MITORVEX-645389 format. One line per 3 residues: number of its first residue (from 1); for each residue y, x, z of N, C-alpha, C. Coordinates in steps of 0.05 Angstrom, whole numbers. Layout:
<sites>
NUM = Y X Z Y X Z Y X Z; ... $
</sites>
This chain:
<sites>
1 = -271 344 125 -269 371 134 -264 371 164; -269 394 177 -265 397 206 -246 421 210; -225 417 226 -207 439 231 -216 457 254 $
4 = -200 477 261 -207 496 281 -209 484 309; -198 460 313 -200 447 339 -222 427 341; -237 425 319 -259 406 319 -251 378 310 $
7 = -226 374 301 -217 348 291 -227 344 262; -235 320 257 -245 313 230 -222 301 213; -221 310 188 -200 300 170 -213 291 144 $
10 = -203 269 133 -211 259 107 -189 268 87; -197 282 66 -178 292 47 -180 276 21; -157 267 11 -156 252 -14 -139 269 -34 $
13 = -151 273 -57 -137 288 -78 -130 269 -102; -109 275 -116 -103 259 -140 -78 243 -137; -75 224 -156 -50 210 -159 -42 193 -135 $
16 = -62 185 -119 -56 168 -96 -45 183 -72; -48 209 -71 -42 224 -47 -13 221 -38; 6 224 -57 34 221 -50 41 192 -43 $
19 = 32 173 -60 38 145 -56 29 135 -29; 4 143 -21 -6 133 4 9 144 28; 18 169 26 33 181 47 59 166 53 $
22 = 72 157 31 97 141 34 90 113 44; 70 100 31 63 72 37 56 68 67; 40 87 78 33 84 106 57 85 124 $
25 = 77 101 117 101 104 134 118 79 132; 120 66 109 135 42 107 122 19 122; 95 17 120 81 -3 136 86 1 165 $
28 = 84 25 175 87 31 203 116 27 212; 135 32 194 164 31 202 174 4 211; 160 -17 203 169 -44 211 149 -57 230 $
31 = 133 -40 244 118 -49 267 89 -54 263; 78 -49 239 49 -53 235 34 -28 241; 9 -31 247 -9 -8 250 -16 3 222 $
34 = -19 29 220 -26 41 194 -41 67 199; -57 74 180 -71 100 182 -51 123 180; -57 145 193 -41 169 191 -45 182 164 $
37 = -25 193 153 -27 207 127 -7 230 126; -17 253 119 0 277 117 -6 291 90; 15 299 77 13 309 50 19 339 49 $
40 = 3 354 34 9 382 29 6 388 -1; 25 403 -12 23 411 -40 -1 429 -45; -5 447 -26 -28 466 -28 -39 470 0 $
43 = -65 472 1 -79 477 26 -105 492 21; -112 509 40 -137 523 38 -158 509 55; -181 503 43 -203 491 57 -227 509 54 $
46 = -235 522 75 -257 541 73 -283 527 68; -301 540 53 -327 529 47 -325 502 33; -305 499 16 -302 475 1 -325 471 -20 $
49 = -339 449 -18 -361 445 -38 -350 437 -65; -367 437 -85 -360 427 -111 -357 396 -109; -335 386 -118 -329 357 -115 -338 341 -138 $
52 = -348 317 -132 -356 299 -154 -331 286 -166; -310 283 -150 -284 273 -160 -262 291 -149; -242 296 -165 -219 311 -156 -222 341 -160 $
55 = -242 350 -174 -246 379 -178 -223 391 -193; -209 375 -210 -187 385 -225 -163 393 -208; -164 384 -182 -142 391 -164 -150 414 -146 $
58 = -170 429 -154 -180 452 -138 -174 477 -154; -162 497 -141 -157 523 -152 -175 543 -140; -189 559 -157 -207 579 -146 -230 565 -131 $
61 = -235 575 -108 -258 565 -92 -249 547 -69; -225 552 -58 -218 540 -33 -190 527 -32; -175 528 -53 -148 517 -53 -147 490 -66 $
64 = -136 470 -51 -132 444 -62 -102 439 -66; -95 423 -87 -68 417 -94 -63 387 -91; -40 380 -80 -32 352 -78 -52 336 -61 $
67 = -54 343 -36 -75 331 -19 -63 315 4; -75 291 8 -68 275 31 -89 279 53; -81 285 77 -99 290 99 -97 267 119 $
70 = -120 255 125 -120 232 144 -139 240 168; -129 241 192 -146 248 215 -163 225 224; -187 231 233 -204 211 245 -204 216 275 $
73 = -185 202 289 -180 208 317 -203 198 334; -209 214 354 -229 205 374 -218 182 391; -235 163 397 -226 141 413 -217 117 397 $
76 = -217 120 370 -211 98 352 -236 90 337; -245 66 341 -269 56 328 -262 40 304; -272 48 281 -267 33 256 -290 13 252 $
79 = -283 -12 258 -303 -33 258 -305 -49 233; -307 -75 236 -312 -93 213 -287 -96 195; -292 -107 171 -270 -114 154 -258 -141 162 $
82 = -233 -145 155 -220 -171 160 -210 -181 134; -209 -207 132 -202 -221 107 -174 -232 108; -159 -228 86 -131 -238 85 -131 -269 89 $
85 = -152 -283 81 -152 -312 82 -168 -323 106; -180 -306 122 -195 -315 145 -190 -295 168; -171 -300 185 -165 -282 208 -149 -298 228 $
88 = -145 -287 252 -131 -302 273 -101 -306 269; -90 -295 247 -61 -295 244 -51 -312 220; -69 -329 210 -62 -344 186 -36 -360 190 $
91 = -19 -360 170 7 -374 169 28 -362 188; 22 -341 202 42 -328 219 61 -312 202; 85 -308 212 105 -293 197 96 -263 196 $
94 = 81 -254 216 72 -226 217 52 -221 194; 33 -239 191 13 -235 169 27 -238 142; 44 -259 139 58 -262 114 76 -238 108 $
97 = 87 -226 129 104 -203 126 88 -179 115; 64 -176 125 47 -154 116 39 -158 87; 34 -183 79 28 -190 51 51 -183 34 $
100 = 75 -190 42 99 -183 26 102 -153 22; 96 -138 43 97 -109 41 77 -99 20; 53 -110 19 34 -102 -1 44 -107 -29 $
103 = 58 -130 -33 69 -136 -59 92 -117 -65; 109 -113 -45 132 -95 -48 123 -67 -56; 100 -58 -45 90 -31 -51 74 -31 -77 $
106 = 70 -55 -89 54 -58 -114 25 -49 -109; 14 -57 -86 -14 -49 -80 -33 -68 -93; -44 -61 -116 -62 -78 -130 -91 -76 -120 $
109 = -95 -58 -101 -123 -55 -90 -124 -66 -62; -113 -90 -58 -113 -102 -31 -139 -117 -25; -161 -103 -31 -188 -115 -26 -194 -118 3 $
112 = -211 -138 10 -220 -141 37 -234 -115 47; -247 -101 29 -261 -76 37 -241 -55 47; -216 -58 40 -196 -39 50 -181 -48 75 $
115 = -190 -71 86 -178 -80 111 -198 -75 134; -189 -61 154 -207 -53 177 -196 -62 203; -214 -70 221 -206 -75 249 -212 -50 265 $
118 = -190 -37 274 -193 -13 290 -190 -20 320; -209 -11 335 -208 -15 364 -199 10 378; -177 8 393 -165 31 406 -153 24 432 $
121 = -148 44 448 -135 39 475 -105 37 472; -93 17 483 -64 14 482 -50 29 505; -24 26 506 -9 41 527 -15 32 555 $
124 = -27 8 558 -35 -2 585 -63 7 593; -76 21 574 -103 31 580 -125 12 574; -119 -11 561 -140 -30 554 -145 -29 524 $
127 = -169 -37 516 -177 -36 488 -165 -60 473; -156 -55 449 -145 -77 433 -155 -74 404; -158 -96 390 -166 -96 362 -141 -96 345 $
130 = -139 -77 327 -117 -74 309 -125 -81 281; -112 -100 269 -118 -108 241 -101 -91 222; -114 -74 208 -99 -54 192 -107 -56 162 $
133 = -86 -55 145 -90 -52 116 -92 -22 111; -116 -13 105 -121 16 101 -121 22 71; -123 48 65 -126 57 37 -105 44 19 $
136 = -80 50 25 -58 38 10 -47 59 -11; -65 72 -25 -57 92 -45 -52 81 -72; -63 57 -79 -59 45 -105 -32 31 -106 $
139 = -11 45 -101 15 34 -97 36 49 -113; 61 37 -113 84 49 -127 79 54 -156; 65 35 -169 61 35 -197 63 7 -208 $
142 = 46 1 -227 46 -25 -240 22 -41 -230; 27 -66 -221 6 -84 -212 -8 -96 -237; -34 -98 -236 -49 -110 -258 -79 -110 -252 $
145 = -93 -124 -268 -122 -125 -266 -135 -107 -287; -161 -103 -284 -175 -87 -304 -170 -98 -332; -164 -80 -351 -159 -89 -378 -129 -92 -383 $
148 = -113 -92 -363 -84 -93 -366 -72 -66 -357; -46 -63 -361 -33 -39 -352 -30 -39 -322; -43 -22 -308 -39 -19 -280 -38 11 -274 $
151 = -23 19 -254 -20 47 -248 -12 52 -219; -12 77 -212 -5 85 -185 16 108 -187; 34 108 -168 53 131 -165 67 137 -191 $
154 = 79 116 -203 94 119 -228 120 104 -225; 142 118 -224 168 105 -221 174 87 -245; 168 97 -269 174 81 -293 158 55 -293 $
157 = 133 56 -284 117 32 -283 125 14 -260; 132 26 -238 140 11 -214 164 -7 -220; 182 3 -236 206 -12 -244 199 -37 -260 $
160 = 176 -36 -274 169 -59 -291 161 -84 -275; 151 -80 -251 145 -104 -235 170 -120 -229; 168 -146 -233 191 -163 -229 195 -171 -200 $
163 = 174 -167 -183 173 -173 -155 175 -203 -149; 199 -214 -147 201 -243 -141 207 -258 -167; 190 -277 -174 194 -293 -198 211 -318 -192 $
166 = 210 -328 -167 224 -352 -160 213 -365 -135; 222 -389 -129 213 -404 -106 204 -431 -115; 182 -441 -104 171 -467 -111 160 -481 -86 $
169 = 171 -504 -80 162 -520 -57 162 -504 -31; 182 -487 -28 185 -472 -3 168 -446 -1; 154 -440 -23 137 -416 -24 148 -396 -45 $
172 = 145 -371 -40 155 -350 -58 134 -344 -79; 143 -343 -104 125 -336 -126 130 -307 -133; 110 -290 -129 112 -261 -133 99 -253 -160 $
175 = 109 -232 -171 97 -220 -195 74 -203 -186; 50 -216 -183 27 -202 -172 2 -214 -185; -8 -202 -206 -31 -212 -220 -52 -189 -221 $
178 = -76 -195 -210 -97 -175 -209 -123 -184 -223; -123 -208 -235 -147 -217 -249 -151 -201 -274; -176 -195 -282 -182 -180 -306 -170 -193 -331 $
181 = -161 -177 -350 -151 -187 -375 -162 -172 -398; -161 -183 -422 -170 -169 -446 -199 -160 -443; -203 -135 -449 -230 -124 -448 -241 -124 -419 $
184 = -223 -124 -399 -231 -125 -372 -247 -150 -364; -243 -171 -380 -258 -196 -375 -288 -193 -379; -296 -173 -395 -325 -168 -399 -339 -161 -372 $
187 = -324 -146 -355 -335 -139 -329 -342 -164 -313; -324 -184 -315 -328 -209 -301 -351 -225 -313; -354 -223 -340 -376 -237 -353 -403 -227 -344 $
190 = -406 -201 -343 -432 -189 -335 -436 -188 -305; -414 -189 -290 -415 -189 -261 -395 -209 -250; -402 -234 -249 -383 -255 -240 -370 -249 -213 $
193 = -384 -236 -195 -373 -231 -169 -349 -213 -170; -348 -196 -191 -325 -178 -194 -300 -194 -201; -302 -213 -220 -280 -229 -227 -270 -245 -203 $
196 = -288 -256 -187 -281 -271 -164 -266 -254 -144; -275 -229 -140 -262 -212 -121 -233 -205 -129; -229 -202 -156 -202 -195 -166 -184 -219 -163 $
199 = -195 -243 -169 -179 -267 -165 -171 -272 -136; -189 -264 -118 -184 -267 -90 -161 -249 -81; -159 -225 -92 -137 -207 -86 -110 -220 -93 $
202 = -110 -232 -116 -85 -245 -125 -79 -270 -108; -99 -286 -102 -95 -310 -87 -85 -304 -58; -95 -282 -47 -88 -275 -20 -58 -270 -16 $
205 = -44 -263 -38 -15 -257 -36 2 -281 -43; -10 -305 -43 5 -330 -48 9 -345 -22; 23 -368 -25 29 -386 -2 44 -372 20 $
208 = 63 -355 13 80 -341 32 106 -357 32; 114 -366 56 138 -383 57 163 -367 54; 184 -381 45 210 -368 42 219 -357 69 $
211 = 216 -372 90 224 -364 116 211 -338 125; 185 -336 121 170 -312 129 177 -288 111; 180 -292 85 188 -271 67 216 -260 74 $
214 = 234 -278 81 261 -270 88 260 -254 114; 243 -262 133 241 -248 158 233 -219 154; 212 -214 138 204 -186 135 226 -171 119 $
217 = 240 -185 101 262 -172 87 284 -163 106; 289 -179 127 310 -172 146 301 -148 163; 275 -145 167 264 -122 181 267 -97 164 $
220 = 259 -99 139 260 -76 121 289 -67 116; 308 -87 116 336 -80 111 348 -63 133; 335 -61 156 345 -45 178 339 -15 174 $
223 = 321 -9 155 315 19 149 338 32 135; 346 55 144 369 69 132 359 84 108; 378 92 90 370 109 68 358 135 77 $
226 = 368 145 99 356 170 110 327 166 118; 321 144 130 293 139 138 275 136 114; 285 122 93 269 119 69 265 147 56 $
229 = 286 163 55 283 190 44 263 206 60; 263 203 86 243 218 102 215 211 94; 210 185 88 183 177 80 175 190 54 $
232 = 193 192 35 187 205 9 186 235 12; 203 246 29 202 275 33 176 284 45; 164 267 62 138 273 74 117 277 53 $
235 = 121 265 29 102 268 7 112 287 -14; 134 301 -8 146 322 -25 153 312 -53; 165 288 -55 175 279 -80 200 294 -88 $
238 = 205 299 -113 230 312 -121 253 292 -117; 277 302 -116 300 285 -108 305 262 -128; 302 268 -154 308 247 -174 288 224 -171 $
241 = 262 231 -169 242 210 -166 245 194 -140; 250 209 -119 254 196 -93 277 177 -94; 299 185 -105 323 167 -106 317 142 -124 $
244 = 301 146 -145 294 124 -162 277 103 -148; 257 112 -133 240 94 -118 257 79 -97; 274 93 -83 290 81 -62 309 60 -73 $
247 = 320 65 -97 338 46 -109 323 20 -115; 298 22 -126 283 -2 -131 276 -17 -105; 267 -1 -85 261 -14 -59 285 -29 -48 $
250 = 308 -17 -49 332 -29 -39 338 -56 -54; 335 -55 -80 340 -79 -95 321 -102 -88; 296 -95 -83 276 -115 -77 278 -125 -48 $
253 = 285 -108 -31 291 -116 -3 315 -136 -4; 334 -130 -21 357 -148 -24 348 -175 -34; 329 -176 -53 319 -202 -62 307 -218 -39 $
256 = 292 -205 -22 280 -218 1 302 -230 19; 323 -215 22 344 -224 41 362 -246 29; 360 -250 3 375 -272 -10 359 -298 -12 $
259 = 334 -297 -3 316 -320 -7 326 -346 5; 335 -346 29 344 -371 42 374 -373 46; 388 -359 29 418 -361 30 430 -379 9 $
262 = 413 -388 -10 423 -404 -31 433 -388 -55; 434 -361 -52 442 -344 -74 419 -340 -93; 425 -335 -119 403 -331 -138 386 -307 -131 $
265 = 360 -309 -134 342 -287 -129 333 -277 -157; 347 -257 -167 341 -248 -194 318 -228 -193; 302 -228 -215 281 -208 -218 293 -180 -221 $
268 = 280 -161 -210 290 -133 -212 287 -123 -240; 308 -111 -250 307 -99 -277 318 -71 -276; 310 -56 -256 320 -29 -252 314 -11 -276 $
271 = 332 6 -284 327 25 -306 332 53 -297 $
</sites>
């Protein structure tokens, strides 16, 4: 859609709208670049066409409910995709930190197709390439592959993720499985490239060192409860759901911070 000032906006309707609004803010809060996301419970969009997806979130002819608005700013070029396993930052604490955040958010859709190199002007007036994990709406639910239970924006399901399973040979083992299971394996049988792509998503979140996971945990621990609440308020979560998500986040950030202290790193069992 285009607003009255000529700015272009991409509108997302559905279960991802709230989750993505929060997820982008948490990514940005610890120093990473992220897409802008703004959430409105109701908005009027004039001349709204009939939608192939999301029509159930439309009232009458022009009112949309539960919408995430993402601006397409002039001067920002959305270029090529970047790969979690092939990029200039391999083995750096910053890349590992971003991976940990994806696991923390329970982002099971961490496909290469959702990673973009954005070229924009920095504060010094020169162009820079920004490696951004975009489209982080498949978050705050249950991680899984096709054929298993996976979800988005569900506090009950989000609690089920164990997050950290343990440490092995200096690397953190996360509860992050995206390979197809059960009936979902048929998709891989008829289209092998699909199965490989799902296995790649899971593999990309491995080989994260204890040191680097602890580092991003120390960054996340600096966020106050007020800042976390602001992120959820931006997506208009009710108070009970917001507090539930924040409690789980706090527990899992605590797990990250206990990684290199010698203290037990217990799996989260929030209820």
